[in-house]
N, C-alpha and C positions, 0 to 999 in steps of 0.2 A: 446620380444625375439622369434625368429621362430624356428621351428623344423624339421629336416628332416629324413626322414627313410635313413637307412644305405645300401647302394646298395652292394651285394655281388661283392667283389674284380676280380672274375672270371667268371662275366656274360659276354655274354647270357649263361643260363643253357640250354636253347635249341635252336639251329640252324637247317636250313633244311638240309635234308639229300640227297646227289647228287644221293645215289643208288636207291632211290626210287621215282619213277615219280611222284606220288601224292603228295609228300611233298619235291621235290626238290628246289622250290621257296620260299616258306613261312611256317613258324611255329610260330604262337604267340597266344594272347588272351586266355588262358588258365583258365579252371575250376581246381581246386585244393582239394585235399581232405586228410585229415589225420586220420588214425586210426589202432591200433595194431602196433604201430612203422613205419608204411610205409606210404611216402608221394606217393600220386598219382597225376598225371597231364594228364588232358583231354584235348590237345591242338587244336587249328585251325590249319589247314595245307591245302596246294596248290600246284600244280606242275606249269609248265610253259605253260600248254596248253592254247589256244587261249580264251577259253571261261572262263577260270578260276574257275574251280569246287572246292569248298572248303568243306572238310571233318574234321572228329575229329581222332588224333592219340592219342596213349596212352603210357605213360611212368611212371617209378615209381623209387622211391629214399627213400635211408635208412637214410640220414641226411637233407633232404630238398636243396639239391645244386647239388649233383651228380645224374644226371638222366639217365636212360637206357630205350630204347625203350623196350614195352613189346613184341610189335609183327610188322612186316614189312608189316602189311595191315593197311588202316585204320578200326576202331572199330565201326565207325558211319559215314554214308553219305546220300547224298540225297535220296529221295525215287524215284522210277521208273516213277510214273505218280502222284504223289500225291501234295499238296498244296507246300511241300519243295522240289521238284524236281531240283530246281536250285542250292542250296547250303546250307549249315548249317555252322553257325559261332557262335562264343562266348559263348561258354557254363558255364553257372553257376550252380554249384551243391550244393544241401541240402540233408537230409536224414530224413526220417520218417519212424520209425521202422526198419525193415531189407531192406528198398527199397530207392535207389537215386531218387531223381527226378531231372531232367537237363532241366532247361530253356536253349532255343537256339535261337537266331536269324535266319531266312530262307528267301529266295525268291525262287519264281515258276520257275524262270529262274535263269540261271547263270549270273553273273554281268560283265562277259568280264574284260578286264585288266584295272579296273577302274582309277588307277594310271595314265593312258595316257589320259584319258578324263578329261572335266571340272569337276569342284568341283560337288560330290554329282549325278553324271550322271552316269547311269549304260545301260547295253544293254536291249532294250526293243523286245518283239516279235511282229510281224505283227498283227495288230487287225483291229476291226470294230465298229462300233456304238454300237453292242451289247455286245462286250466284257466287262468281269467286270474290274473294275479298278485297282483289285490287280495285274490282269493278265496283262492288258495293260500298268501300270507303271512300272510293275515288282519291286512291294513295298517290303520293307524290313519289315517283321513282327517277331511274336515270338510264338513259339509252346512249348510243353513240353513230353519230353519222359521219361522213366523209366529205370532202371537197377538195378541188384544186385550185378553185377560184373564189369563193365564198357564194356564187351564183348559181352554179349546178351543183345537186347534192344527191348521194345515196344514203337512206336509212341503213344502217349496218344490225340495227337490232338493240335490244335491251341489255344492261350490263349486271343489273342487281336483282335480287329476288323480288316476286312480285308480292311478296306476303310482307315486304318491310317498306317503311317510308325511309327509305336511303337515299338521300341527295348529298348535293356538295361532292360530287363525285369527281375526282382529277388525277388525270392520269401523269406520271412523269414524262417529260420531254426525251427521253432516249432510255434504254435498257441499264439496269443496274445489276451487274453478276450475272448477265444473260437473260434476265427475266424483267418482263414489263411490271411496272407497278403503279398500283392505285392507292389514292386516299378516298375515303368514304364515311358517311357520317349515317348510320342506321339510329333511328329515334330509340327504336326497341331495346337496343343493345345498353340496357341499363339495368341495375338492381343486383341483388346476389349473386346471381347465375353469370354474369357479365363483370362486375365490377364496378364501373363508374354509377355515380350517383345521376348525373346528367349525360346528355347524348355529347359523345367525345369523337375524336378525330381516331380513325382506325387504318390499318395500312395492309394490302394483299399484295400477293406476288403470282405471276402466271406466264405460261409459255405463248399465251395467245391474247391477243386483243380484246377479244370478244368472250372469252371463257374465264370467269371467275367465280362461279357459284360452288366449285369444288375446290375451290383456295380456302385455306386458314386466313382468318384475319387477326392482325395482331393489334394490341392496343397502342397508339402512338402516344398520344397526349391527353390528359383530361382535364377537365375544368378545375378552376380553383373555386371553393367554398367561399361563399361571402366577399365576391370580387367582381372587377368589371367583365369575367370570363368565366362564369357558372357552367355555361351551355357552350359550346365550341363547334367550330367547324371549318373545313379546308376554305381557302379564298381562292387564291389565283396559281395557275400552274408553278411548280418547282421551278428554280431557275440556278442553274450551276455555276457556282463560283471557286476560286481557288480554295476558300475557306470551308465549302462544303454546299450542300443544297439549302439554297434560301427559300423558305415557305410563307408566304403572307396567308395570315388566316384570320378569321372572326371569332369573336366571344361577344355572349351576350349576358346583361347581369340579370339578376331576379329570376335565375333558372329557367330563362329563354323568354321573359316578357317583358324586358325593359330594355334600354339603349344595346345597340349593335357598334360595337367599337374594332380595332383590327390591331394585330400583334404580329410577330414575326419569331421564325424558328430558325436554328441552322442543323441540317441533318448531315451525318458522315456520308462522304461521297460512296463508299465501298458498301456500307451499310446504313442504310436511311432509317432503321428502326432505331438506331443510336441517335439519341437527342444531344447535342453538344451545346447548345445555347437558346436561351428562350426568353424575350423581353418579357421584364415583369410587369410594365405598364403599357398602356396602349399607344402606340405609334401614329394611330389616326383616330379620331373620333367626333361625334356631331358637334359642330359650334355654331353653324350659320343657318339662317333661315332654310336655305334651300335642302339642308341635312335634317334638320328637326320639325318641318311643317311638310306632311305629305301623306301617302297612304301606309307608311309605316313610320312614323314620326320619331325622328332620333335615331336614324340608321345610316351608318357607313359599310357598305357591303362589297370588299375588293373581290374581282372577278378576273382582271386581265392585268398581267405586269409584263415590262421587259426593262432590259439594260441596254442603253445606246450611249455611247462615246463616254462610259463612266456614270451615267446618270439612271436611277431608277426611277421608272415610270408605274406608277399604280392607279388603275381606272376601278373607279366603285361606283355602285347605285348609293344615291342619296335619295333618303326618305321614300324609298320605292316610287321616285316619281323623275328624278334626272340622274345625270352622270357627273361625276366628278374627275379630277386628275390631282394626285399629289405626286411630289418627287423627292429625292435627296441623292448626294452622291452615294454610290455604291458603298464605296470606302467607310464612309462614316456609319453607315447602318451595320456593316460587317464589325467595325471597331467597338461599337456600342453592343452587340450581341458577344461577341468575344468577352468582352467585361461582365457578362453576366452567362457564365457557364453554368449547366445543370450538371 
């Protein structure tokens, strides 16, 4: 018997704001945090400009469902001339001490209106034989930023190799066996040299939050052929439970060109490379028009989650246009996972 998260009946909980040019087209793929009775949503936003510049907006809520924007300006955006001068996307939030650390995808140049291009194609700059590949191909990559209030930020630097399209990078919210832990999804880690047929979820360990390139990558899970999850990637930051680390992830059918859905993993608390359980079927999938019609039609993309008073809240981008939230009793999901051991 399968299990599905329960979608909020008044979804979407965040939609584009026609009054603000920088977010009048897209609000999706939010990072989320809960603290001191307040839900915070750091959402990806874009306007209808030709370059499709992507920034972050901030909203807050007392109940996790009704969100109000904190300000009418973006709280974080592309740098003027740095590695992330093109766009910032898909924030995932964790906290160490009194500081939030946010991983985010970026490009050196704005992607353009990608939904009008062939699949996986973005705008590229003029280049020559000397141009670094990250610039030439306008590669998607991942960086780290820190903040104490989601309003004032410091860019800490890139986390992943400039020669890889390496996104869906998510840090564990605490050290495990004395090490920081990262999930990542390098698109190039496929084929005979690496093993997986389609892009998969890998794990790294490090002594430093910024130093990962000298760390070995271990395959965590691969996609399943001819299923809803051929291509997979991390979703929201892992949540610590008594049963193990709960990881919500996404899967894509047809090798990465079809519908996006979400599943869940349970990882061992002491050795997160050990997968204890995995949902056989999606726990979240596109059903309603706000999920099936947009700039990626048929997409639910989880990026934020938390457990509050025994309830799991999962925040997700819907069709690359809106934000939805779905919930369940955390014990129900853990019971379901434990009935599907690996």
